[in-house]
C-alpha positions as CSV (number, residue, x, y, z in Angstrom):
1,X,0.0,0.1,0.0
2,X,2.8,2.5,0.7
3,X,4.2,1.9,-2.9
4,X,0.7,2.7,-4.2
5,X,0.4,5.7,-2.1
6,X,3.8,7.1,-3.1
7,X,3.3,6.3,-6.7
8,X,-0.1,8.1,-6.7
9,X,1.5,11.3,-5.0
10,X,4.3,11.3,-7.5
11,X,1.9,11.1,-10.4
12,X,-0.3,13.7,-8.9
13,X,3.0,16.0,-9.2
14,X,3.2,15.3,-12.9
15,X,6.1,12.8,-12.6
16,X,6.5,9.5,-14.3
17,X,6.9,6.4,-12.1
18,X,8.0,3.0,-12.7
19,X,8.3,0.1,-10.1
20,X,10.9,-2.4,-10.7
21,X,11.3,-5.6,-8.6
22,X,14.6,-7.1,-7.9
23,X,15.7,-10.5,-8.9
24,X,17.8,-12.5,-6.4
25,X,20.5,-12.7,-9.1
26,X,21.3,-9.1,-8.8
27,X,21.2,-8.7,-5.1
28,X,24.8,-9.2,-4.4
29,X,26.2,-6.9,-7.2
30,X,23.6,-4.2,-6.4
31,X,24.3,-4.4,-2.6
32,X,28.0,-4.1,-3.3
33,X,27.6,-1.3,-5.9
34,X,25.6,1.0,-3.6
35,X,27.0,-0.1,-0.2
36,X,23.7,-1.5,1.1
37,X,24.0,-3.1,4.4
38,X,24.1,-6.9,4.5
39,X,21.0,-7.1,6.9
40,X,18.8,-5.2,4.4
41,X,16.7,-7.1,1.9
42,X,16.3,-5.8,-1.7
43,X,12.6,-6.0,-2.8
44,X,12.2,-3.1,-5.5
45,X,13.2,0.3,-6.5
46,X,10.8,3.1,-7.6
47,X,12.3,5.1,-10.4
48,X,10.8,8.5,-11.0
49,X,11.4,11.7,-12.8
50,X,9.9,14.5,-15.0
51,X,8.6,13.0,-18.4
52,X,10.6,14.3,-21.3
53,X,7.9,13.9,-24.0
54,X,4.2,14.8,-24.1
55,X,1.6,12.8,-22.2
56,X,1.2,9.3,-23.3
57,X,-2.1,8.2,-24.9
58,X,-4.7,6.5,-22.9
59,X,-4.5,2.7,-23.0
60,X,-7.2,0.9,-24.7
61,X,-8.2,-2.7,-24.2
62,X,-10.0,-5.3,-26.3
63,X,-13.2,-6.7,-24.7
64,X,-12.4,-9.2,-22.0
65,X,-14.3,-11.9,-23.7
66,X,-11.6,-11.7,-26.4
67,X,-8.7,-11.6,-23.9
68,X,-9.7,-14.2,-21.5
69,X,-10.2,-17.9,-22.4
70,X,-11.5,-20.4,-19.9
71,X,-11.4,-24.1,-20.8
72,X,-12.8,-27.0,-18.9
73,X,-14.9,-25.0,-16.4
């Protein structure tokens, strides 16, 4: 919920936001690069900044009936 609240506040300020989850494969190199204490656990990073282009177009979606298939129910 905290990540969602922070994301919402940053977006309200006109910033672009991207939440990137860590893979265990990059934990050790990342911790070493940024001097992260060994007792910390890396979960994700939230990258944000001012968009360099214009506002992105609104997403459109196909009807759910065309996107979701259920077999054997």
